[in-house]
C-alpha positions in Angstrom: 72.3 73.4 12.2 76.2 74.8 12.1 76.3 78.6 12.7 79.9 80.0 11.8 81.0 83.3 13.8 80.3 86.8 12.3 83.0 89.3 12.2 81.5 91.1 14.7 81.6 88.1 17.1 85.2 87.3 16.2 85.8 91.4 17.1 84.0 91.2 20.5 85.7 87.8 21.7 88.8 89.7 20.4 88.1 92.9 22.2 87.4 90.8 25.6 90.6 88.9 25.1 92.4 92.1 24.9 90.5 93.7 28.0 91.5 90.8 30.2 95.2 89.7 29.2 96.2 93.3 28.0 98.2 94.0 25.0 101.7 93.0 26.9 100.3 89.5 28.1 99.2 88.1 24.7 102.7 87.7 23.1 104.0 86.1 26.4 101.1 83.6 26.1 101.7 82.7 22.3 105.8 82.6 23.2 104.6 79.8 25.9 102.4 77.9 23.8 104.9 78.0 21.2 107.1 76.3 23.5 104.7 73.9 24.2 104.1 73.0 20.5 107.9 72.7 20.0 108.4 70.3 23.1 105.7 68.4 21.9 107.0 68.0 18.6 110.3 67.2 19.7 108.8 64.0 22.0 107.0 62.5 19.5 110.0 62.6 17.3 112.1 61.2 20.2 109.6 58.4 20.7 109.5 57.3 16.9 113.2 57.3 16.7 113.0 55.0 20.4 110.4 52.9 18.2 112.7 52.7 15.1 115.8 51.3 17.2 113.8 48.9 18.9 112.3 47.4 16.0 115.8 47.1 14.3 117.1 45.7 17.7 114.2 42.9 17.5 115.2 42.1 14.2 118.2 41.8 14.8 117.7 39.6 17.6 115.5 37.7 15.4 118.0 36.3 13.1 
């Protein structure tokens, strides 16, 4: 059986997170997470470009 968290459970988790990290630390953590996501996406697009370039080189060599 799948149980979804109630609003009270979510509020308790939020309060615990605020107590552990404080109000000032959370925005910094979110900023670091956003930078990591942007870096990951940038790496994925660079990898796709490399693959496209390699495919073009192989088709040119086959001709």
